[in-house]
N, C-alpha and C positions, 0 to 999 in steps of 0.2 A: 249179411254174413260178414262183410269186411269190418263192420263196426264191432261185431263179436270177436272176430279174429284179432283186431287191434288190441282189445283188452286181454284176450287170452294169451297173446304173444308176450305182452308186458309182464304177465305173472308166471310165465313158464319157468321151470327150474332149469339149471344148466344142462341137465341130461336130455332135455327136449328141444329139438330144432324144429321150427315150423316155417313153412312157406304157404302163401296163398296164391291163387292163380285163376286165370280164365282160359278155358280150352274147350274143344269139341270132341267128345268121345265119338267112336264110330257111329254113324247114322243118328247123331243127336244134335240138338241145338247147343249153343254155347252155355256152359255151366261154370259156376264158381266152385273152386275146389281148394282144399287144404291138404298139404302133404306134410307128414310128420316123420321124425326119426327120434325114438327114445332109446338112448343107450344106457340102460340101467336095469335093475331087477324087474322082471316081467310083471309081477303083481303090483309093484309101485307104478309102473308105466300105465297099466290098465286103469289105475285110480286117477292118474294125472290127466289122461285123455278122455275120461268119462264125460266131462262137460261138452267137449267137442262132438262126441258120438251122439249126445242127446240133443244138441242144438238143431233146430230145423223142423223135424228130424231130417237127416241127409237123404238125398235121392238114392245114393249108393254108399255103402260103408265097406271099404276095402282095408281098413286098418287091422293089423294083426301081426303076430310074430313072423319074422323072416330073416334070413341071413343078411348081414350087413352088405355084402357084395351085391346081393339082389336088390337091396334098397337103392344102392348107388346107380343101378341100371334102369330105374323105373321109367325114365323119360327117353331112353335110347330109341325105342320104336317110333316115337313121335318126331324124331329128328334124324331121319335116315340120310345117308349120302345119296346125291343125285337130285335133290330138290334145290330150288333157288331160295336163298336166305338173305334177310337184311334185318339188323337189330339195332336198337338204341337202348341205352341204359344210363343209370345214374343213381343218386341217393336222395332220400327224403328225411328231413329232420323229424317228421311225424306223419302218421297216416291219418291226416285230418279229414273231416267230413268233405271239405272241398276237394281234396285229392281223391277220395272215394267216388265222388260224383264224376270226376274225369275218367277214372278206371271204368266205371259202369257205362258211361257214354261211349267210349271208344271200343270197349270189348264187345258192345252190342252191334257195332257197325263195321267190324273187320271184313275186308273184301274176300278173304280166304278162310275157309273152315280149318285149314291146316295151321293157321297162325295161333299164337298163344302169348299170354302174359304171365310172368312169374314175379311175385313180390317176395324177395329174399329178406331175411332178418339178420341183423348183426347185434345180438344181445348176449346175455350171460357172460361167460368167461371172455369171449371175444371183445366185449365192450369195456372190460376192465383193464386191458393191457394199454400201456402208455402209447400215444399216437406216434412217438418217435422210436419205439422199441423194435419195430420191424418196418419193412418197406411200406406196408399198408397203413395209411394214416387215418382213415375215416372211421374210427371205431366208436365215435359218438353219434354217428348217423344211423339210426336203427333199422331203416328200411331201404332196400336196394332193388328197385323194380327193373326188370329186363323185358323189353318188348321184342318179341321174335316174330317177324313176318316171314311166312313160308308159302311158296306157290310152285306150280309145276310147269306152267306155260309162259314162255317169254313175253307173250302178248299182254300178260297181266303184271309185268314188272313195275311199270310206272305207278299204277294205283296201289300196289302193295307197299312199295317204298314210301309213297306219299302218306299212306295210313300210319305207318310207324313214325315218320317224322312229325306229322301233325299231332299224333298222340303225345310224343315226347315234348313237343313245343307247348302243348297245353299244360303239361306238368312243370315246365320250367319255372314259372313264378313261385312254385312250392318246393323246388329242388334245394338240396342242402349244399351243393357245390362240390360234391365228391362223386367218384365212380370207381368201380373195381376193374382193374386193368384187363382181366380175362373177359369182361363183358363189353369191351369197346368193339365197335364195328369197323367196317372197312374204310369209312370216311371220317374216322374219329382221331386221326393222327394228331390234330391240334389239341386233343384232350389228354394226351399222355401225361403232361405235367400235372393236370388235375388229379389223375389217378394216384399220385404219390404226395401231393400237397407239399408241406414244408420239408419233406424228406427228399424231394427231387434233386436238389443240388448235391447232396451227399451221394446219391446214387449215380449221378453223372460222373463224379470223381472216381467212383469204383469202376464204372464202365470204361473210363479213359485208361485206368490202370490195368484191368484184366481183359478187356475186349476193345482195344483201340481201333481195330479195323471193322468193328460192328459185324462180326461173324454171325452172332445170334441176332438176327434181324427179321425173322419171318413171322413176327407178331407185332403188336402195338408196343414197340420197344423204346428204350431210352438210347438215344444216339450219343456217341462219345463227345460230340460238340455241344450237347445239351439241346 
């Protein structure tokens, strides 16, 4: 499925955003899934996603018209407040067969059925903007995986964190050297510079000017001292 997804995502028009992932639906084994959002004429969208609906065929097909706000909330129920979370994220220059093997291996042995993996894409219009035009610099890295470990019992903390870290370490030889700042985890402070790449020093200068006391600091943020 991920090999199909790789080629499908490369040919998708600007109006179609695609994510691939591994998750456990209620009372189910781990499955591979594709999430889509087509923002264009309905009849054209049905044509664009027809190859995806025919591939496999899928175990379950939930693709259909819905309000944009509803699409934005699709994963909310899977990430409720009150659980324990740990995540690792980064970027890949391509979804190679070697990377796919890593995803398949670790998705199959996650210690918690509540954990999930999402492979985001940075393609279409987002990939055509100059890397220094905005704070986000990694527009030439087309895939941005996020490994989300989730569990309920503190006794399971160590093994769930270890799974996410081992998973990400296995992807490191294939990583493209970038990460999206909103995907950084609680122990990723040393990777903030990586999130902005060559734009980091310009952003430090802005931080010194507009927030010298680091009032906005409750995330993986840029410090005024760099």
